[in-house]
C-alpha positions as CSV (number, residue, x, y, z in Angstrom):
1,M,-12.5,-5.7,72.2
2,L,-11.4,-3.3,70.9
3,L,-13.2,-2.5,67.0
4,T,-9.4,-2.6,65.7
5,E,-8.3,-6.3,66.7
6,V,-11.9,-7.3,65.0
7,F,-11.0,-5.8,62.0
8,L,-7.4,-6.3,61.5
9,A,-8.4,-10.6,62.5
10,H,-10.7,-9.8,59.4
11,V,-8.8,-7.9,56.6
12,S,-6.7,-9.2,54.0
13,D,-3.5,-7.0,54.4
14,P,-3.5,-5.9,58.1
15,E,0.2,-4.5,57.9
16,R,-1.7,-1.4,55.9
17,F,-3.0,0.1,59.2
18,R,-0.3,0.8,61.5
19,E,-1.5,3.6,63.2
20,R,-4.0,1.7,65.9
21,S,-5.5,4.6,67.8
22,A,-6.7,6.3,64.5
23,L,-7.8,3.3,63.3
24,E,-10.0,3.0,66.5
25,R,-11.4,6.3,65.7
26,T,-12.2,5.8,61.8
27,L,-14.2,2.4,62.8
28,V,-16.0,4.2,65.4
29,E,-16.8,6.7,63.3
30,Q,-17.8,4.1,60.4
31,H,-20.3,2.1,62.7
32,A,-21.7,5.4,64.0
33,R,-22.6,6.9,60.7
34,G,-24.1,3.8,59.4
35,R,-26.0,3.9,62.3
36,E,-27.5,7.0,62.3
37,A,-28.0,6.5,58.6
38,W,-30.7,3.6,59.6
39,P,-31.5,4.4,63.1
40,G,-34.2,1.8,62.9
41,I,-31.7,-0.8,62.7
42,D,-29.3,-1.8,65.3
43,L,-26.4,-3.8,64.2
44,P,-23.8,-4.7,66.5
45,S,-20.2,-2.9,65.8
46,P,-18.3,-6.2,65.7
47,I,-20.5,-7.3,63.0
48,F,-20.6,-4.6,60.8
49,I,-16.2,-3.5,61.5
50,E,-16.1,-7.5,60.2
51,Y,-18.3,-7.3,57.5
52,L,-16.6,-3.9,56.4
53,A,-12.8,-5.6,56.7
54,S,-14.2,-8.4,54.3
55,R,-14.3,-5.1,51.3
56,V,-11.8,-2.6,52.0
57,A,-8.9,-4.4,50.4
58,G,-7.3,-1.5,47.9
59,F,-9.1,1.0,49.3
60,S,-9.4,3.6,52.2
61,L,-11.8,3.0,55.3
62,E,-12.6,6.3,53.9
63,E,-13.8,5.8,50.9
64,L,-16.4,3.0,51.4
65,N,-20.1,3.9,51.6
66,A,-20.3,2.7,55.1
67,P,-24.6,3.9,55.1
68,G,-24.6,1.3,52.5
69,L,-22.6,-1.5,53.5
70,Y,-24.3,-1.1,57.3
71,L,-27.6,-1.9,55.8
72,A,-26.2,-4.5,53.4
73,C,-24.7,-6.0,56.4
74,A,-28.1,-5.9,58.3
75,C,-29.7,-7.0,55.1
76,A,-27.3,-10.2,54.9
77,Q,-27.8,-11.0,58.7
78,G,-31.4,-11.7,57.9
79,S,-32.5,-8.8,60.0
80,D,-36.5,-8.3,58.9
81,A,-36.3,-4.7,60.0
82,A,-32.9,-4.2,57.6
83,V,-35.1,-5.5,54.9
84,R,-38.0,-4.0,55.3
85,V,-36.2,-0.7,55.4
86,F,-34.7,-1.8,52.6
87,R,-37.9,-2.3,50.5
88,D,-39.0,1.1,51.5
89,A,-36.0,3.1,50.5
90,Y,-35.0,1.7,47.2
91,R,-39.0,0.1,45.7
92,S,-39.2,3.3,44.0
93,D,-35.9,3.5,42.5
94,I,-36.0,0.1,41.3
95,Q,-39.6,0.7,39.5
96,R,-38.5,4.0,38.1
97,V,-35.7,2.7,36.4
98,L,-37.5,-0.4,34.9
99,T,-40.1,2.1,33.6
100,R,-37.4,4.0,31.9
101,M,-36.3,1.0,30.5
102,G,-39.7,0.2,28.9
103,V,-40.9,-2.8,30.9
104,A,-43.7,-1.1,32.8
105,A,-45.8,-4.0,32.3
106,M,-43.2,-6.2,33.9
107,I,-42.3,-4.0,36.9
108,D,-44.2,-6.1,39.3
109,E,-42.5,-9.6,38.4
110,V,-38.7,-7.7,37.6
111,S,-39.1,-5.5,41.4
112,Q,-39.9,-9.3,42.9
113,G,-37.1,-11.0,40.9
114,V,-34.5,-8.3,41.9
115,L,-35.5,-8.7,45.5
116,D,-35.3,-12.1,45.6
117,A,-31.4,-12.4,43.7
118,L,-31.1,-9.9,46.4
119,F,-32.2,-11.7,49.8
120,V,-33.2,-15.2,49.1
121,K,-30.2,-16.1,46.7
122,G,-28.0,-13.6,48.8
123,G,-27.0,-11.0,46.0
124,I,-27.0,-8.4,48.7
125,T,-23.5,-9.2,49.9
126,G,-21.8,-8.3,47.0
127,Y,-22.2,-4.7,46.6
128,G,-19.0,-3.8,48.0
129,G,-18.9,-0.3,49.4
130,R,-17.7,1.2,46.5
131,G,-20.2,4.2,45.8
132,E,-23.8,4.8,46.6
133,L,-26.3,1.8,47.2
134,R,-28.6,3.6,45.6
135,A,-26.6,3.3,42.3
136,W,-25.7,-0.5,42.9
137,V,-29.5,-1.1,43.4
138,R,-30.5,0.3,39.9
139,V,-27.2,-1.7,38.2
140,V,-29.3,-4.8,39.8
141,A,-32.5,-4.1,38.4
142,V,-31.5,-3.6,35.0
143,R,-29.4,-6.7,34.5
144,E,-33.0,-8.5,36.4
145,A,-34.8,-6.8,34.0
146,Y,-32.7,-7.9,31.2
147,N,-32.5,-11.4,32.4
148,V,-36.1,-11.6,32.3
149,L,-36.5,-9.9,29.0
150,R,-33.5,-11.9,27.2
151,R,-33.3,-15.4,29.4
152,S,-32.3,-17.6,26.1
153,R,-30.4,-15.3,24.8
154,R,-26.9,-16.6,26.0
155,D,-28.3,-20.2,25.4
156,E,-28.7,-18.8,21.6
157,E,-25.3,-17.3,21.3
158,R,-22.6,-19.5,19.2
159,E,-19.4,-19.9,20.7
160,L,-16.9,-17.0,19.3
161,P,-13.3,-17.2,18.6
162,A,-10.8,-16.8,20.1
163,A,-9.5,-13.3,20.5
164,D,-6.9,-13.7,18.2
165,E,-9.0,-15.3,15.2
166,V,-9.7,-13.3,12.0
167,V,-13.1,-15.1,11.2
168,G,-13.2,-15.7,7.3
169,V,-10.0,-14.8,6.8
170,R,-6.9,-16.6,5.6
171,D,-3.9,-14.4,4.6
172,P,-0.4,-15.7,5.0
173,E,0.8,-12.4,6.2
174,L,-1.9,-12.1,9.3
175,D,-1.5,-15.9,10.2
176,R,2.3,-15.0,10.5
177,L,1.5,-11.9,12.2
178,K,-1.1,-13.9,15.1
179,A,1.7,-16.9,15.6
180,A,4.2,-14.5,15.9
181,Y,2.8,-12.0,18.6
182,R,0.1,-14.2,19.9
183,T,1.2,-14.3,23.4
184,Q,2.3,-10.8,23.3
185,F,-1.0,-9.7,22.5
186,K,-2.9,-12.0,24.6
187,L,-0.7,-10.2,28.2
188,A,-0.6,-7.0,26.4
189,F,-4.5,-6.9,26.3
190,E,-5.0,-8.4,29.8
191,R,-2.8,-5.7,31.2
192,A,-4.0,-2.9,29.3
193,F,-7.5,-3.9,30.4
194,E,-6.5,-4.0,34.2
195,A,-5.3,-0.6,34.1
196,L,-8.5,0.8,32.8
197,P,-10.5,3.3,35.5
198,S,-12.9,1.1,37.3
199,R,-15.8,2.9,35.7
200,D,-14.4,2.1,31.9
201,R,-13.9,-1.5,32.9
202,T,-17.8,-1.9,34.1
203,L,-18.9,-0.4,31.0
204,L,-17.4,-2.9,28.8
205,R,-18.8,-5.5,31.2
206,Y,-22.3,-4.2,30.9
207,Q,-22.1,-4.1,27.0
208,F,-19.7,-7.5,25.8
209,L,-20.5,-9.4,29.4
210,D,-24.0,-8.8,30.0
211,G,-25.4,-7.5,26.6
212,L,-26.8,-4.3,27.8
213,R,-28.2,-1.9,25.1
214,L,-26.9,1.8,25.2
215,E,-30.2,3.1,26.8
216,Q,-29.8,0.7,29.8
217,I,-26.5,1.2,30.1
218,A,-27.6,5.5,30.3
219,V,-30.4,4.1,32.7
220,I,-27.5,2.5,35.3
221,H,-25.4,6.0,35.5
222,D,-28.2,8.3,35.1
223,V,-26.8,10.0,32.2
224,S,-28.0,10.4,28.3
225,R,-27.5,7.7,25.3
226,A,-25.2,10.1,24.4
227,T,-22.9,10.7,27.1
228,A,-23.0,6.6,27.6
229,A,-21.8,6.2,24.2
230,R,-18.8,8.9,24.4
231,W,-18.2,6.7,27.4
232,L,-17.9,3.4,26.1
233,Q,-15.9,5.0,23.1
234,R,-13.6,6.5,25.2
235,A,-13.1,3.0,26.9
236,R,-12.4,1.5,23.4
237,E,-9.7,3.8,22.4
238,Q,-8.3,3.7,25.6
239,L,-7.6,-0.2,25.7
240,L,-6.3,-0.3,22.3
241,E,-4.0,2.4,23.3
242,G,-2.7,0.7,26.3
243,T,-2.4,-2.6,24.6
244,R,0.1,-0.7,21.6
245,R,1.9,1.1,24.2
246,S,2.6,-2.3,26.4
247,M,3.2,-3.9,23.2
248,R,5.5,-1.4,22.0
249,E,7.5,-1.7,25.4
250,E,7.7,-5.3,25.1
251,L,8.3,-6.1,21.6
252,N,11.6,-4.8,19.4
253,V,9.6,-5.1,15.9
254,S,9.5,-1.7,13.5
255,R,6.7,0.6,13.0
256,G,5.3,-0.7,10.5
257,E,4.9,-3.8,11.6
258,L,3.4,-2.7,15.2
259,D,0.8,-1.1,13.0
260,S,0.1,-4.0,11.1
261,V,-0.3,-5.9,14.7
262,M,-2.3,-3.2,15.7
263,N,-5.1,-3.2,13.1
264,L,-5.3,-6.7,13.2
265,I,-6.5,-6.5,16.8
266,E,-8.4,-3.7,16.5
267,S,-10.3,-5.4,13.5
268,Q,-11.5,-8.2,16.5
269,L,-11.5,-5.9,19.1
270,D,-15.4,-6.5,19.8
271,V,-14.5,-10.5,19.9
272,S,-11.2,-10.1,22.0
273,I,-13.4,-8.4,24.7
274,T,-16.1,-10.7,24.8
275,R,-13.7,-13.5,25.0
276,L,-11.5,-11.9,27.7
277,L,-14.8,-10.9,29.9
278,R,-16.3,-14.1,29.9
279,R,-13.2,-16.0,30.6
280,D,-13.1,-13.7,33.7
281,S,-16.2,-14.4,35.1
């Protein structure tokens, strides 16, 4: 069976791939790249191509990291050889991340937690092939360390108010703005969030959904704390500007009234982001 047939049978949008001869060459090349990267792992091409097809939505085949997906697929298939290769290839990366986070004393516990999450609970299938597998493993390591260190945090958090609530403020004008523009704000805010670059959405999820500190986010992206802080600030600014632009296009209001709405939004931005991410998760 041609790899093209396997691919088109499992991809969500087969109409995107019309040039069949070029597609077949690309699929053969992707499988060859994975096999060359991990010569000790023999993964049949139809299995790999089916795995690849399930992760290509919204991306081109060339954008996917074939070597990373090849190893992840072999691990997901239960290959003992692949799991051993994975452990040997990424154990030192996991330990390096944990040391930089200041949890060196818990390296064994957290490292085992990472491996359990990946191979016992099936987390390895969460790797989508966007970027290096090594970077994705660092994210998993940071999250597992966070879970171990702060296991009870979410249980202790009080329920946050709705995204459009103003906590502790009773102002008739603000109440009027909330009532008038609640639906428009929610839609504009969601559109603005979805329009953010993938990295910016991920950064906001790390901070507001996972509760990671700047130092932990910096470790994941291998940048300084100052750079991580600058990225997050820019993501927040873009989110606000995108919301403003969307509301300006949808609403026929004066500049002053729009400014009042945006001031209300900005005052509760953290609550709004957290609420949106919790709902989506």
